[in-house]
A tleap script that builds the chain and sets N, CA, C and O, in Angstrom:
source leaprc.protein.ff14SB
mol = sequence {
  NMET GLY GLN GLU ASN ASP ASP GLY ILE ILE
  PRO ARG PHE CYS SER THR LEU PHE ASP ARG
  ILE SER LYS THR SER HIE GLU VAL ARG VAL
  GLU ILE SER TYR TYR GLU ILE TYR ASN GLU
  LYS ILE HIE ASP LEU LEU VAL CYS GLN SER
  ALA ASP LYS LYS VAL LEU LYS VAL ARG GLU
  HIE PRO THR LEU GLY PRO HIE VAL VAL ASP
  LEU SER ALA ASN GLY VAL THR SER ASN ASN
  ASP VAL LYS VAL CSER
}
set mol.1.N position { 17.692 21.026 -15.806 }
set mol.1.CA position { 17.612 20.386 -17.111 }
set mol.1.C position { 17.200 21.380 -18.192 }
set mol.1.O position { 16.967 20.975 -19.330 }
set mol.2.N position { 17.105 22.652 -17.872 }
set mol.2.CA position { 16.777 23.650 -18.877 }
set mol.2.C position { 15.337 24.111 -18.785 }
set mol.2.O position { 14.574 23.648 -17.938 }
set mol.3.N position { 14.979 25.020 -19.660 }
set mol.3.CA position { 13.621 25.548 -19.717 }
set mol.3.C position { 12.797 24.722 -20.699 }
set mol.3.O position { 13.307 23.787 -21.316 }
set mol.4.N position { 11.533 25.071 -20.839 }
set mol.4.CA position { 10.612 24.318 -21.689 }
set mol.4.C position { 11.117 24.206 -23.129 }
set mol.4.O position { 11.087 23.120 -23.707 }
set mol.5.N position { 11.579 25.306 -23.711 }
set mol.5.CA position { 12.032 25.298 -25.108 }
set mol.5.C position { 13.541 25.377 -25.236 }
set mol.5.O position { 14.059 25.545 -26.340 }
set mol.6.N position { 14.253 25.261 -24.129 }
set mol.6.CA position { 15.701 25.400 -24.143 }
set mol.6.C position { 16.316 24.303 -23.282 }
set mol.6.O position { 16.215 24.340 -22.056 }
set mol.7.N position { 16.960 23.318 -23.930 }
set mol.7.CA position { 17.591 22.231 -23.181 }
set mol.7.C position { 18.718 22.763 -22.306 }
set mol.7.O position { 19.385 23.738 -22.651 }
set mol.8.N position { 18.918 22.109 -21.176 }
set mol.8.CA position { 20.003 22.465 -20.270 }
set mol.8.C position { 21.325 21.874 -20.750 }
set mol.8.O position { 21.396 21.285 -21.829 }
set mol.9.N position { 22.349 22.034 -19.955 }
set mol.9.CA position { 23.699 21.622 -20.329 }
set mol.9.C position { 23.821 20.104 -20.460 }
set mol.9.O position { 24.493 19.625 -21.373 }
set mol.10.N position { 23.193 19.343 -19.579 }
set mol.10.CA position { 23.317 17.884 -19.637 }
set mol.10.C position { 22.654 17.322 -20.901 }
set mol.10.O position { 23.292 16.533 -21.598 }
set mol.11.N position { 21.409 17.684 -21.234 }
set mol.11.CA position { 20.816 17.174 -22.475 }
set mol.11.C position { 21.584 17.606 -23.726 }
set mol.11.O position { 21.707 16.830 -24.673 }
set mol.12.N position { 22.107 18.849 -23.735 }
set mol.12.CA position { 22.882 19.304 -24.904 }
set mol.12.C position { 24.185 18.532 -25.029 }
set mol.12.O position { 24.578 18.149 -26.131 }
set mol.13.N position { 24.857 18.301 -23.908 }
set mol.13.CA position { 26.097 17.534 -23.929 }
set mol.13.C position { 25.846 16.111 -24.437 }
set mol.13.O position { 26.577 15.615 -25.295 }
set mol.14.N position { 24.808 15.460 -23.902 }
set mol.14.CA position { 24.501 14.085 -24.300 }
set mol.14.C position { 24.134 14.004 -25.778 }
set mol.14.O position { 24.537 13.066 -26.465 }
set mol.15.N position { 23.383 14.967 -26.264 }
set mol.15.CA position { 23.014 14.991 -27.679 }
set mol.15.C position { 24.261 15.090 -28.552 }
set mol.15.O position { 24.393 14.362 -29.535 }
set mol.16.N position { 25.168 15.982 -28.197 }
set mol.16.CA position { 26.418 16.135 -28.954 }
set mol.16.C position { 27.265 14.872 -28.862 }
set mol.16.O position { 27.848 14.438 -29.855 }
set mol.17.N position { 27.332 14.287 -27.682 }
set mol.17.CA position { 28.117 13.065 -27.484 }
set mol.17.C position { 27.627 11.940 -28.387 }
set mol.17.O position { 28.427 11.305 -29.076 }
set mol.18.N position { 26.322 11.687 -28.389 }
set mol.18.CA position { 25.784 10.589 -29.198 }
set mol.18.C position { 25.828 10.907 -30.691 }
set mol.18.O position { 25.921 9.986 -31.503 }
set mol.19.N position { 25.765 12.173 -31.073 }
set mol.19.CA position { 25.967 12.545 -32.477 }
set mol.19.C position { 27.383 12.191 -32.919 }
set mol.19.O position { 27.581 11.640 -34.002 }
set mol.20.N position { 28.356 12.504 -32.088 }
set mol.20.CA position { 29.758 12.188 -32.423 }
set mol.20.C position { 30.003 10.684 -32.442 }
set mol.20.O position { 30.725 10.183 -33.304 }
set mol.21.N position { 29.407 9.965 -31.498 }
set mol.21.CA position { 29.566 8.509 -31.466 }
set mol.21.C position { 28.996 7.886 -32.732 }
set mol.21.O position { 29.578 6.943 -33.268 }
set mol.22.N position { 27.867 8.397 -33.220 }
set mol.22.CA position { 27.231 7.826 -34.421 }
set mol.22.C position { 28.086 8.019 -35.669 }
set mol.22.O position { 27.894 7.321 -36.664 }
set mol.23.N position { 29.028 8.963 -35.624 }
set mol.23.CA position { 29.880 9.249 -36.790 }
set mol.23.C position { 31.215 8.512 -36.751 }
set mol.23.O position { 32.035 8.674 -37.655 }
set mol.24.N position { 31.438 7.716 -35.728 }
set mol.24.CA position { 32.695 6.993 -35.610 }
set mol.24.C position { 32.482 5.505 -35.866 }
set mol.24.O position { 31.374 4.988 -35.718 }
set mol.25.N position { 33.544 4.836 -36.246 }
set mol.25.CA position { 33.459 3.391 -36.479 }
set mol.25.C position { 33.928 2.601 -35.249 }
set mol.25.O position { 33.910 1.370 -35.258 }
set mol.26.N position { 34.340 3.300 -34.209 }
set mol.26.CA position { 34.813 2.643 -32.990 }
set mol.26.C position { 33.643 2.168 -32.144 }
set mol.26.O position { 32.553 2.740 -32.179 }
set mol.27.N position { 33.891 1.120 -31.393 }
set mol.27.CA position { 32.893 0.652 -30.444 }
set mol.27.C position { 33.008 1.500 -29.179 }
set mol.27.O position { 34.090 1.628 -28.607 }
set mol.28.N position { 31.908 2.066 -28.755 }
set mol.28.CA position { 31.910 2.965 -27.605 }
set mol.28.C position { 30.869 2.494 -26.596 }
set mol.28.O position { 29.747 2.139 -26.957 }
set mol.29.N position { 31.257 2.499 -25.344 }
set mol.29.CA position { 30.337 2.149 -24.261 }
set mol.29.C position { 30.150 3.388 -23.384 }
set mol.29.O position { 31.124 3.997 -22.943 }
set mol.30.N position { 28.900 3.752 -23.137 }
set mol.30.CA position { 28.600 4.950 -22.349 }
set mol.30.C position { 27.815 4.536 -21.107 }
set mol.30.O position { 26.825 3.810 -21.195 }
set mol.31.N position { 28.270 5.005 -19.963 }
set mol.31.CA position { 27.573 4.787 -18.701 }
set mol.31.C position { 27.319 6.139 -18.057 }
set mol.31.O position { 28.125 7.060 -18.184 }
set mol.32.N position { 26.187 6.252 -17.361 }
set mol.32.CA position { 25.897 7.498 -16.654 }
set mol.32.C position { 25.753 7.237 -15.166 }
set mol.32.O position { 25.306 6.175 -14.733 }
set mol.33.N position { 26.141 8.229 -14.410 }
set mol.33.CA position { 25.929 8.267 -12.969 }
set mol.33.C position { 25.432 9.668 -12.662 }
set mol.33.O position { 25.735 10.620 -13.381 }
set mol.34.N position { 24.674 9.781 -11.599 }
set mol.34.CA position { 24.104 11.075 -11.255 }
set mol.34.C position { 24.005 11.147 -9.742 }
set mol.34.O position { 23.311 10.347 -9.115 }
set mol.35.N position { 24.703 12.110 -9.161 }
set mol.35.CA position { 24.672 12.221 -7.704 }
set mol.35.C position { 24.607 13.680 -7.275 }
set mol.35.O position { 24.912 14.592 -8.043 }
set mol.36.N position { 24.204 13.869 -6.033 }
set mol.36.CA position { 24.182 15.218 -5.472 }
set mol.36.C position { 25.056 15.257 -4.236 }
set mol.36.O position { 25.196 14.270 -3.515 }
set mol.37.N position { 25.636 16.417 -4.012 }
set mol.37.CA position { 26.373 16.669 -2.782 }
set mol.37.C position { 25.606 17.752 -2.044 }
set mol.37.O position { 25.469 18.871 -2.538 }
set mol.38.N position { 25.108 17.421 -0.869 }
set mol.38.CA position { 24.318 18.349 -0.078 }
set mol.38.C position { 24.721 18.204 1.381 }
set mol.38.O position { 24.728 17.096 1.918 }
set mol.39.N position { 25.054 19.302 2.018 }
set mol.39.CA position { 25.526 19.281 3.411 }
set mol.39.C position { 26.682 18.303 3.589 }
set mol.39.O position { 26.740 17.566 4.574 }
set mol.40.N position { 27.591 18.304 2.634 }
set mol.40.CA position { 28.778 17.454 2.648 }
set mol.40.C position { 28.465 15.962 2.614 }
set mol.40.O position { 29.307 15.142 2.980 }
set mol.41.N position { 27.259 15.606 2.177 }
set mol.41.CA position { 26.868 14.204 2.015 }
set mol.41.C position { 26.577 13.951 0.554 }
set mol.41.O position { 26.005 14.798 -0.132 }
set mol.42.N position { 26.972 12.780 0.078 }
set mol.42.CA position { 26.799 12.410 -1.328 }
set mol.42.C position { 25.703 11.365 -1.426 }
set mol.42.O position { 25.736 10.352 -0.727 }
set mol.43.N position { 24.715 11.618 -2.312 }
set mol.43.CA position { 23.599 10.699 -2.515 }
set mol.43.C position { 23.496 10.334 -3.993 }
set mol.43.O position { 23.601 11.202 -4.860 }
set mol.44.N position { 23.292 9.054 -4.274 }
set mol.44.CA position { 23.105 8.557 -5.638 }
set mol.44.C position { 21.677 8.877 -6.074 }
set mol.44.O position { 20.725 8.402 -5.454 }
set mol.45.N position { 21.514 9.672 -7.127 }
set mol.45.CA position { 20.181 10.070 -7.573 }
set mol.45.C position { 19.534 9.057 -8.503 }
set mol.45.O position { 18.365 9.215 -8.853 }
set mol.46.N position { 20.257 8.023 -8.913 }
set mol.46.CA position { 19.680 6.997 -9.779 }
set mol.46.C position { 19.146 5.800 -8.992 }
set mol.46.O position { 18.587 4.878 -9.587 }
set mol.47.N position { 19.305 5.798 -7.677 }
set mol.47.CA position { 18.752 4.750 -6.834 }
set mol.47.C position { 17.324 5.149 -6.501 }
set mol.47.O position { 17.087 6.213 -5.928 }
set mol.48.N position { 16.374 4.295 -6.859 }
set mol.48.CA position { 14.945 4.641 -6.729 }
set mol.48.C position { 14.393 4.436 -5.324 }
set mol.48.O position { 13.634 5.273 -4.835 }
set mol.49.N position { 14.749 3.369 -4.686 }
set mol.49.CA position { 14.155 3.014 -3.401 }
set mol.49.C position { 14.832 3.791 -2.277 }
set mol.49.O position { 16.060 3.816 -2.189 }
set mol.50.N position { 14.038 4.424 -1.420 }
set mol.50.CA position { 14.613 5.194 -0.319 }
set mol.50.C position { 15.360 4.296 0.663 }
set mol.50.O position { 16.293 4.748 1.326 }
set mol.51.N position { 14.960 3.033 0.760 }
set mol.51.CA position { 15.655 2.102 1.653 }
set mol.51.C position { 17.063 1.793 1.152 }
set mol.51.O position { 17.955 1.491 1.945 }
set mol.52.N position { 17.264 1.871 -0.181 }
set mol.52.CA position { 18.569 1.587 -0.763 }
set mol.52.C position { 19.490 2.806 -0.757 }
set mol.52.O position { 20.691 2.679 -0.991 }
set mol.53.N position { 18.928 3.984 -0.492 }
set mol.53.CA position { 19.738 5.199 -0.503 }
set mol.53.C position { 20.592 5.261 0.751 }
set mol.53.O position { 20.104 5.100 1.869 }
set mol.54.N position { 21.864 5.496 0.538 }
set mol.54.CA position { 22.778 5.637 1.654 }
set mol.54.C position { 23.771 6.739 1.313 }
set mol.54.O position { 23.945 7.094 0.147 }
set mol.55.N position { 24.404 7.263 2.316 }
set mol.55.CA position { 25.415 8.285 2.106 }
set mol.55.C position { 26.652 7.606 1.534 }
set mol.55.O position { 27.154 6.634 2.098 }
set mol.56.N position { 27.138 8.122 0.417 }
set mol.56.CA position { 28.303 7.538 -0.253 }
set mol.56.C position { 29.570 8.269 0.169 }
set mol.56.O position { 29.515 9.375 0.708 }
set mol.57.N position { 30.699 7.642 -0.082 }
set mol.57.CA position { 31.978 8.221 0.310 }
set mol.57.C position { 32.894 8.370 -0.896 }
set mol.57.O position { 32.865 7.561 -1.823 }
set mol.58.N position { 33.700 9.414 -0.864 }
set mol.58.CA position { 34.707 9.637 -1.900 }
set mol.58.C position { 36.007 9.023 -1.419 }
set mol.58.O position { 36.428 9.231 -0.280 }
set mol.59.N position { 36.639 8.259 -2.308 }
set mol.59.CA position { 37.922 7.631 -2.001 }
set mol.59.C position { 38.905 7.933 -3.128 }
set mol.59.O position { 38.506 8.261 -4.245 }
set mol.60.N position { 40.172 7.819 -2.823 }
set mol.60.CA position { 41.228 8.039 -3.808 }
set mol.60.C position { 41.707 6.686 -4.319 }
set mol.60.O position { 42.161 5.846 -3.541 }
set mol.61.N position { 41.604 6.475 -5.641 }
set mol.61.CA position { 42.099 5.259 -6.276 }
set mol.61.C position { 43.514 5.544 -6.770 }
set mol.61.O position { 43.768 6.637 -7.278 }
set mol.62.N position { 44.445 4.597 -6.638 }
set mol.62.CA position { 45.833 4.866 -7.010 }
set mol.62.C position { 46.028 5.242 -8.487 }
set mol.62.O position { 46.915 6.034 -8.806 }
set mol.63.N position { 45.220 4.691 -9.380 }
set mol.63.CA position { 45.407 5.006 -10.805 }
set mol.63.C position { 44.269 5.839 -11.389 }
set mol.63.O position { 44.493 6.621 -12.313 }
set mol.64.N position { 43.056 5.687 -10.869 }
set mol.64.CA position { 41.914 6.409 -11.415 }
set mol.64.C position { 41.679 7.756 -10.745 }
set mol.64.O position { 40.976 8.605 -11.294 }
set mol.65.N position { 42.251 7.961 -9.577 }
set mol.65.CA position { 42.044 9.214 -8.859 }
set mol.65.C position { 40.798 9.154 -7.998 }
set mol.65.O position { 40.349 8.066 -7.638 }
set mol.66.N position { 40.230 10.308 -7.660 }
set mol.66.CA position { 39.052 10.333 -6.792 }
set mol.66.C position { 37.845 9.665 -7.441 }
set mol.66.O position { 37.598 9.842 -8.634 }
set mol.67.N position { 37.105 8.909 -6.667 }
set mol.67.CA position { 35.872 8.294 -7.156 }
set mol.67.C position { 34.894 8.102 -5.994 }
set mol.67.O position { 35.290 8.101 -4.828 }
set mol.68.N position { 33.619 7.941 -6.329 }
set mol.68.CA position { 32.580 7.745 -5.331 }
set mol.68.C position { 32.324 6.244 -5.206 }
set mol.68.O position { 31.955 5.590 -6.181 }
set mol.69.N position { 32.518 5.711 -4.023 }
set mol.69.CA position { 32.359 4.281 -3.766 }
set mol.69.C position { 30.877 3.907 -3.833 }
set mol.69.O position { 30.031 4.608 -3.277 }
set mol.70.N position { 30.567 2.807 -4.509 }
set mol.70.CA position { 29.212 2.249 -4.636 }
set mol.70.C position { 28.238 3.135 -5.416 }
set mol.70.O position { 27.025 2.978 -5.279 }
set mol.71.N position { 28.744 4.054 -6.224 }
set mol.71.CA position { 27.879 4.877 -7.065 }
set mol.71.C position { 27.387 4.028 -8.233 }
set mol.71.O position { 28.180 3.360 -8.895 }
set mol.72.N position { 26.074 4.054 -8.489 }
set mol.72.CA position { 25.534 3.247 -9.584 }
set mol.72.C position { 25.936 3.853 -10.923 }
set mol.72.O position { 26.103 5.066 -11.049 }
set mol.73.N position { 26.087 2.985 -11.917 }
set mol.73.CA position { 26.410 3.407 -13.280 }
set mol.73.C position { 25.499 2.632 -14.218 }
set mol.73.O position { 25.543 1.402 -14.252 }
set mol.74.N position { 24.677 3.342 -14.976 }
set mol.74.CA position { 23.740 2.713 -15.900 }
set mol.74.C position { 24.246 2.847 -17.327 }
set mol.74.O position { 24.622 3.936 -17.760 }
set mol.75.N position { 24.254 1.738 -18.054 }
set mol.75.CA position { 24.647 1.769 -19.454 }
set mol.75.C position { 23.557 2.400 -20.305 }
set mol.75.O position { 22.378 2.094 -20.128 }
set mol.76.N position { 23.938 3.281 -21.231 }
set mol.76.CA position { 22.989 3.933 -22.130 }
set mol.76.C position { 23.515 3.840 -23.560 }
set mol.76.O position { 24.724 3.803 -23.788 }
set mol.77.N position { 22.585 3.804 -24.521 }
set mol.77.CA position { 22.982 3.687 -25.928 }
set mol.77.C position { 22.480 4.850 -26.778 }
set mol.77.O position { 22.827 4.952 -27.954 }
set mol.78.N position { 21.663 5.730 -26.190 }
set mol.78.CA position { 21.147 6.863 -26.961 }
set mol.78.C position { 20.785 8.007 -26.024 }
set mol.78.O position { 20.742 7.850 -24.804 }
set mol.79.N position { 20.530 9.138 -26.615 }
set mol.79.CA position { 20.130 10.306 -25.831 }
set mol.79.C position { 18.787 10.063 -25.138 }
set mol.79.O position { 18.559 10.580 -24.045 }
set mol.80.N position { 17.914 9.299 -25.748 }
set mol.80.CA position { 16.621 8.973 -25.119 }
set mol.80.C position { 16.809 8.135 -23.856 }
set mol.80.O position { 16.057 8.296 -22.895 }
set mol.81.N position { 17.799 7.246 -23.843 }
set mol.81.CA position { 18.085 6.446 -22.645 }
set mol.81.C position { 18.474 7.349 -21.484 }
set mol.81.O position { 18.094 7.095 -20.341 }
set mol.82.N position { 19.229 8.398 -21.775 }
set mol.82.CA position { 19.664 9.322 -20.735 }
set mol.82.C position { 18.465 10.051 -20.154 }
set mol.82.O position { 18.384 10.236 -18.940 }
set mol.83.N position { 17.538 10.465 -21.000 }
set mol.83.CA position { 16.360 11.196 -20.529 }
set mol.83.C position { 15.465 10.333 -19.665 }
set mol.83.O position { 14.841 10.839 -18.732 }
set mol.84.N position { 15.385 9.044 -19.951 }
set mol.84.CA position { 14.539 8.119 -19.186 }
set mol.84.C position { 15.204 7.772 -17.867 }
set mol.84.O position { 14.526 7.665 -16.846 }
set mol.85.N position { 16.531 7.592 -17.868 }
set mol.85.CA position { 17.229 7.214 -16.649 }
set mol.85.C position { 17.072 8.287 -15.633 }
set mol.85.O position { 17.589 8.166 -14.522 }
savepdb mol mol.pdb
quit
């Protein structure tokens, strides 16, 4: 997530994204997901309870392409929401 005085790529991207959204008149919905791939296993990092954590699988959707099955997606409305999630 970056150093103490230097934001990392994710916070900088989110800041730019929400700045651009604030300048448009279109309705925009933003959802975030966060996962890790370790030892060829995929884990959802937004699931808090260890009992709910399970190894996820990647599947091919005919129109959307590759996606992670059962990956959580949290709706966010600002850069602060992303930092808290």
